Steps between C-alpha positions, in 0.01 A plus 500: 500500500583243228167325554318832469684583177434149368127537568497843335670358193246217478209743511652716225369260239188360661380313192825310454524420870140377516556271203805350673323461836199344325718246318670402827166476678342297219793257488503452877121465525508237225776309676317507834177381340681220314672393822159510669354273233802271512501475881122458504524196272800348677385559858153363426654199327728424795220556753268270307763228482554516875146560618319255274689182582881524540530724808788734581717213619470128564660272756576140399716214605848532352499414128123467471443778246746359245409136565154479656430174680212408725745386767665845519264671741574813705683386817381627840245720328339599832810702599502683167126570521539634852773742385285620209204557731715696746605729214137544395563367148230343287587143405341175390612140474463275195557139403597429141530182296437366151186315397290371214156661483224324308141561405253295300642648177878530543797514736793736552818514706484786751653651812293426809515798736349486845406839646359611835189691384493742794870586504519514121237774492705703751827450312430493125228602254463161332142471632410823320598342168214247519270608217250214530384338823681560827834443668501214755407603853532170689856369531372140537253497209548284189495801269726649236555807283630477144635751254277587206724325246528187714123485552449537126751224422336264749154595381366576848286776644397614849356210700666226294729239652875489439711199598861562604757222511839547668751335737488540876799538732564125489501477122160329486229614262247743647183597318209722595187628335463881528211728422586798280384813689692775318667592172780758481537729198811699591648545152826347627591174330664342805180536702236444233663180382681228692376569854246339735435694820343306785461545879826449688374274782324269253816462290710436812262221604494361147881476489542388862692820577295657777646840593776488235570795268705529184531877524420803709393798289553841661357834386721798589491872408765568234700731728540221760580213264880518523514550877256216572688270261829574675341439840351167393823379340697582816232341720460173306772239456613325184197268500298787356504717191348849505430624148370841396256516211773605257728218620231259388396687187808701391371547144233741624755726672741477207222607266430805718871588516532465122205730433638754749830493310317593180334790680840627614615493138192705406577735789851554363363596158257751650776646717715563192210686339436702817868588541525604134198730537636670810848534353356653185308762700792592725744504208275728293464726801876508541565584134248784519686653796867472400535882501344515846736232628798694363392810694449294820846345469654842432337627820657221705259209473706181518473222244391253767213723614391546141502126445306448821234745387439301182498175697242659729282588201509141384424377852206739543348392168539137606352553847200687359437220252547236770249665734234526232576156353491330841164654588350406162653151499390415854158645421465260206624207709255587778208538259557170321574328831141575594331468161717225351587431137283226352708285265280190513437509123872509420631251757337178386676203666771710665292497821645154563815682617309653793452833319174679578299612194449841666834667575513731803811717477733533798860611518774376728679774693837376374395532136352846559816628669725343236306672222488842667868491593595387149317796345662737751846364417421532129409865555830562678702322231319699231642825638864388492572573133342852495680576827835393355437707186430806712801443727734489200390839366761774474365829642622721211366269230172451683443876541545551125280203412201590287 
């Protein structure tokens, strides 16, 4: 009965109620779209970081990530690889060391990274970032891929020779002449400058480290990352370290968390506006019906039931706005998820942080539910003051109110 009366009271002044519902819907739709944009940027950024080169997690010898040394190779790697294959996880092995790369014009200190061409294509998207030439296909070939900035600094182009000088496993000098077969233009500084990619087997032979790996890079769906990490850490002993992408690059995750915190502050501001709008509507409705409330109380309507009726009005206005706002907001997120928002002209060099120039909106379920529930709670809170005002009315005074 109270819900029916609350709905009847809302429809008494359709114009005022529609304005309130529209403001709630507009605020919620805006919040959902902004969350969609925010999550689209962050999720793409984190996917790019993992899928281009870092992987979801990496397995090293204990202490290797903080203090990389050529002697710290992955122990008993065959057992780890067998476990990963049994779980059906995509992985690749790499060998990493430091080297001096030289051309006819100049030289530069770089990281020498040996990759298995076949497995790398199945695990990461680094091969897709080659803008000139090709990615190596033969793991034993004397070939290399450079970042665009590195190639420019060395003054080399596709087909030119690059000499790399490094130390092998015994500390002796090892030098090889490589043919440049590909140039990467990823927009990310760490890849475009300071990195030489070469076939894994060739680098292992060059360093006298046949079969050795510095790291195992594993690609895992986001929903399985924590469970797989726990399983690996319980399976492997203290000779290993299993690091998730955000263990290795915490700044990226902290940046995402910081931006999300700013969005929650913005959400709080919008909620205050939404609650004020609903409270204003319900309060005006209450003031217009003081005489009616006096009659109801005189006829036996309890103060609690009267307060509940006004709370129900506030709740109904909020629910109506939430339904419309959710449909509109998700519609916008779905549309721009397909069409994308091209910000290539405004981004400039920000693409080096793995941000795509075309943003495809997507919203995490947690953020959607948090926003909807927050607006619903705001609608409930907005009805408290009008309900208290009505509950405090004296029947005689209310009946004589003009």
